N, C-alpha and C positions, 0 to 999 in steps of 0.2 A: 307533698302538696300542703301549702300553708307554711307560715313561719314555724320552724322546728319547736319553739317553745309555746306555740298556741295550743290551747286545750282541744281544738278541733283538727289539728294537723294529722295527716295520714301519710304513712310511708309506703312507697311502692317500689317494686323491682321489675324492670322490663327487660326482656331479652328480645333482640331484633336482629335481622340480617340486613337492615337498611342503614347505610351511613347517613342518609338524609334524616331518618327518624332519630338516630342517636344525636346528631348535631342539633336538631330542632328541640329535642327534649332537654338538652343542656340549657337552652334559652328559656323554655316554658316552665321548667321546674327547678327546684333546688336540689343539686346533686352533690355527692361527695361523702366524706367521712361522717358528716352530721347525721347520716342515716344509719350508721353502724349500730347504735344501741338498739334500735327497733329491729334490725335484721338479726342481731344476736338473740333477741327475745322471741324470734319467729313471729313478730307482730307486724306483718306487712301484707300489702295487696300484691298478688302475683300476676304479672302480665307477660304474655307470650305473643310475639308478632313475627310473621314472615310474609314477604311479598309473594312468595310462592313460585318464584322463578329466578334463576341466576341472571345477573346483569348481562352476562355474555352467553348467548345461545346459538349453537351451530356456527360459531365463528363471528357472529354479528353482535355488536354492542347495542343493547336495548336502552333507549333514553329513559324509559319509565317501566322497569320490570314489574310485572304483576300477573295475576292469573284471574282475569275478570270473569271467566265462566264458572269459577268455583269459589267465589268470595264467601267467607264465613266469619262472622263476628259473634262470639258467644260470651255471655256474661253469666257468672255464677255468684250471685250476691251472698248466698249462704257460706260459700267457701272463699269469698273475696278473691275471685279469679276472673281474668279476662283472657280470651284466646282470639286472635285475629289472624286470618289467613287470606292471601290473595290480593290484597289492596294496599296501595301506597298512599291513598287519600288521607289527608290530615286527620279527620275525625275517626278513621278506622285504623290509623297507624300510630299517631301520637296518643297512646292509650291513657295517659294521665289527664287528657282533656275531657271530652264528653263521656268516654267509657267509665273512667274512674270518678272524675270530679262531679258527674251528674248521675249516671245510671247506678253505679255501685254506691256512691256517696248518698244518694237519696234514700236508698234502702238502709244504710247505716244510720242516717239521720232519723228515719222513722223509728228504728229500734232504740236509738240513744237519746231521742228528744231534742233534735235540732232540725235545721232546714238546709238542703243543698239545692240551690236555685240558679236558673239561667238568667242572671241579672248583672247589670253593671252596678258600680258603686261610685258616687261622686260626692264632693262637698261643694256647697254653695255659700258664698259670703256676700252679705249685703253691704251697701255703702257705709253702714255704721260699724262694720267689722264683726258682725255676728255670723257665726258659721253653723250650718245644719247639714246633716248627711242624708242622702237619698239613695235608695236602691230602685232599679227599674228593669222591667222585663219586656223585651221586644223580640218578636220572631226575627229570623234572618232577613236581611235586606230591608230592615225598617229603621236604620239609623242609630243602632245601639252604640257603635264605636264613635260615631260623629257626636252623639250627645255626651258620651263619657269624656270627650276631649274638646268640648265646645268652647269657642271664644265668644263670650256673651256680647250681644249687640247693645245691651243696656249700659250706659255709663255708670261707673261706680261698682258694678257687680263683678265678681270673679268666681271662676269655677275651677276646681282641681279634680283630677282623676285618681281613683283608687283601684279601678279595674273595669274592664269593658265587656266581660263575658259571664263570669261565674261568681256567685256569692254564697258563702257558707255562713249561716246565721244561727245564733242561740241567745236565749235570755240570760242576762247576768244575775247576780244575787240581788240587785236592786230592781229587777224587773224590766230593765232596758234591753231591747233587741239589739244585739251587736253583730256586725258583719265583718268577715275577713275575705280577702281575695286569695284563693288558694294557689293561683298561678303566679308566675314570675315574669311573664312576657305577654306580648300581643300576637295573636294569630289572626290577622285581619284580612278582609277581602280587599284586593288591590283596586280593581276597576271602580271608578267613581271617587276614589280618594285623590285629592288634589290640594294645592295651596288654597284654592277657593273654598272647598267643602270642609277640609280638615287640616289646617296648617300645622297643628300640633302633631298629628300623625305623620305628616311629611318630615317634620324635624326628627321624630322618633326613629324613622327607618332610614335616616341618612347614612348610617354606618352599622356594622356588626349585625346585618340583617340577611336572612335567607329568603329569597324570592322563589316562588313556585309557579310555573306555567304562565309567566309573564312574557312580554316581548323583550327583545334586546336591541340595543343600538350599537352602531359600529364603533363608537367611542368608549364602549364598556359600560354604558348605562342600561337602565331598564325602562320599559314603556308599557302603558296600558290605557284603555279608554278612560277619558276624563282628564288626562294630562295633555298639555300643549306640546305638539311634536317639536323637538328642538331642530333648528335649521342645520343644514349641512351634514347630516348623518344618514346612514342607511339603516333600515330596520329589518329585523328577523322576527316572525311571529312565533307564538308559543309552540307551534308544531315544527319549527326549524325552517320554514319557508320564507323567501323574500316577501316583504310587505311594504306598502306605502300608504300614507294618509289618504283616505277616500276609498280604499279597497272595501268591498262589501263584507268581507269576513273580518272578524275582530283580530286585533294584534295579540291580545291576551285572552286566555280562557275566562269566561264570565265569573268563575269561582277561583281565579288565581289568587294567591295569598302572599302576604309578607309575614315573617316571623321575626320579631324584634324584642330586645330586652325592655321591660317596663321602666327600668331605671333611666333609660334614655329619653323618656317622655318629659318635655320641659315643664309640664304642669302636674307632675305626680304630687299628691298630697303628702305632707311629711308623715302622716300616720298610716300610710298605705301598708306598711309592714308591721304595724302594731300587733303583737301576738294576741291581744285581747279584743281586737277589732274596734270598730267605730260605732257609736250609737245611731241607729236608723230612726229618723223622724218621719219619713214619708216613703211609701212604696208606690211606684207608678207602673201601670200596665198600659200597653199600647200595641197597635198593629197597623198594617197598611190597608186602609179601607177608603174607597172613594166617597162613601156616605157613612153616617153614623159612627159608632165606635165599638161595634161588637167584635169579640175575639172568639168566634165560634170554633174555628179550625185549629187553634193553637192556644188553649188556655194556659196561662202562666208562661207561655213560650217554652213549654216543657214536653209537648206531646211526643217528640221523637226521643225523649230522654228519661221518661219515667222508668224507675228501677223496680217498680212493683205495680199492683193494681191501681188504676187511675182514680177510682172512687175512694179507695183507702188513702190515696195521696191527699185528696181534698179533705177527708176526715182528719188526717194528721194536722193539716193547717188549722182546722177549726178547733181541734183539741189543744194545740199549743196556745191559741188565742184565749182559751179559758184558764190558762195557768194562773194560779193565785198570785196577785201582785203584779201581773204583767202590765206594762205601760205600752199599749199598742200604738204603732205608727199609724198615721192617717193614710188612707188608700185613695189613689186618684187614677183616672183613665184619661188618656190623650189619644188623639189621632192627628198626626202631622200631615196626613195625605188626603184630606177632604178636597173634592173637586167641585167646581161649578157645574151643575147638571146641564147647563146650556152650552157653555164654551169648552168644558172639559179641562179648564185651567185649574191649577192648584189654588185654593183659597188662602193658604197660609204660606209665608215665605220660607219658614223652616230655618235650619242651620242656626246661626247665632241668635236669630230672633226667637228661638225656642226659650231663650232666657226670660222672655216676657211671661210665659206660662209658668216657668219655674219660680219667678218672682212672686206670682200670685200664690203658688203652692207654699212658698216660704212664709208669706203673710198669714196663711191659714195655720201653719205649724206654730208660729210664734204668737198667735192669737190676735193679730192686728186686723183681721177681716172676719169679725164674728157673725156677720149677717150676709152670707152669700145668698144667691137667688135659688129658691127651691123650685124644682121641676119634677115631673113624674119619673125622670131618669136619674135624679140625684141633685146634688148641689153644684151649681156652676157660678163663675164669677159674675158679679154685677158689671154692667158696661163700664162704669167709672173705675172699677177695681182692676181691670185688665189694661195694662199700659200699651195702647196702640199708637201712641204719638209717633209721627213721622212715617207711618206705614201707609203708602199710597194704595188705594184700591182694596183695602182689607175692611170687610164689613162685619161688625159684631154679630148682627142677626144671622148672617150666613154661616158663622162659625159654630152656632149652636142651633141647628135645625130641629124643629119640634113638629115634624110631620106625623100625625097620629097613624095614618095608614101604613107609613113606612115602618114605624116602630112596632105596630101590631104584627106585621109580617116578620120582623126580626124576632119577636117573642115566639111566634109559631115555629120558626126555623130553630130557635134555641131549644125549644121543648123537644123537637124531633132529634136534635143533636144529642141532648141528654139521654133520650130513650135508646138511641142507637149505640152510643159510645159508653154509657155508664150503666144503663138498665137499673137493676135492683141495688147496685153499689153506689148510686148517687146519694150523697148525704141528704137527709130530709130537710136540713137547714137550707141547703142550696135550692131545693125544689120550692121551699117556702118563700124564698126571695123572688123566684120567678113568678110564683102565683101572686105575690104582693105587687110586682111590677105590672102584671097583666091587669090587676084590679085598678091600679092608678091610671093606666092608659085608657081604660073604659070610662073614666071620669073626665078625660081631657075635653 
């Protein structure tokens, strides 16, 4: 995981009885003799996986062998081991992904003074040719891959991808936070991916790609919800049954996947395999919320992937931020999914227009917007600083609702969430920020 010469690189050895897993891991990780030195030193993470059932049982061939009644995925951070039994699902079987790259790695990161995060990495270049690097954390189904491969709708701006899922980050000797993508491929959700929503992803998976639980077409192609059905072909759904457009059941499983080499992405940043990583100027947090921007149920998009006590995880972030000489990136929150409370329609067009928000973030990073608007919730762009030109029906005031009663309810729920999920392990600094927010809201 990671470029072999990176100071953050980790070597792993996985044994599996699944050909699907073996083929997918060759795409997602760097395999071969380059791992031999670490193996010879006995310096590697041990991973054992079994689907728990032969592909052929009682003379019948199973399309998806597994033992769903006895699934077990065990992590042993102290021994750097992962054991997975009974599941062929990607997150439970491609053990280099979430199991090693987040759960085991987050524990290693705490002990060794770095960060293992569920974040994309992208570079943004403005019309003047200046480039800045951004990391962003979004829970599943919140557009992480789409943002990492976005085609900006703003003329003159360009975006390049360094990774869509995981970032390992550490401070260099100059105090800059630098990030690498430890993976070598994309393991993305297929439904919803289309030439309209993510043309760069579609170009990436055009060849050398493994598809899981998608539909099939009679001409040898694949199909899922979000793609335009090609004419003149017959369809088979992910369960192997005949399917036709308009059927009530989906053609592809909602969590069906594509596994494709990152090198095939047409907008990969030239520095995506730099062993020293890229300097992070901003970190974005986001989630799918019809109102507000709270991230109660998935802080850092890491809740399923903590490798140790969640309160200690927050303390580790705070401790790294106090590192002497650290040049801290700016922190931003976004919510692409605000809805009109009356009509229920989305208030923001999303996709390539998210570049308008990134452009404002860029201006803050380079110091060209020194006077953002101060609110009880934090700094937001002034109306003239957010480029909304050409967007029909988008209202600046609706994008930044300041309903006191709503936010007071948010803070009450946030306090309950802290008490239930962190208890005495919640860092006092985090509680202090909540108390300060409550105080500002009382003055609204």
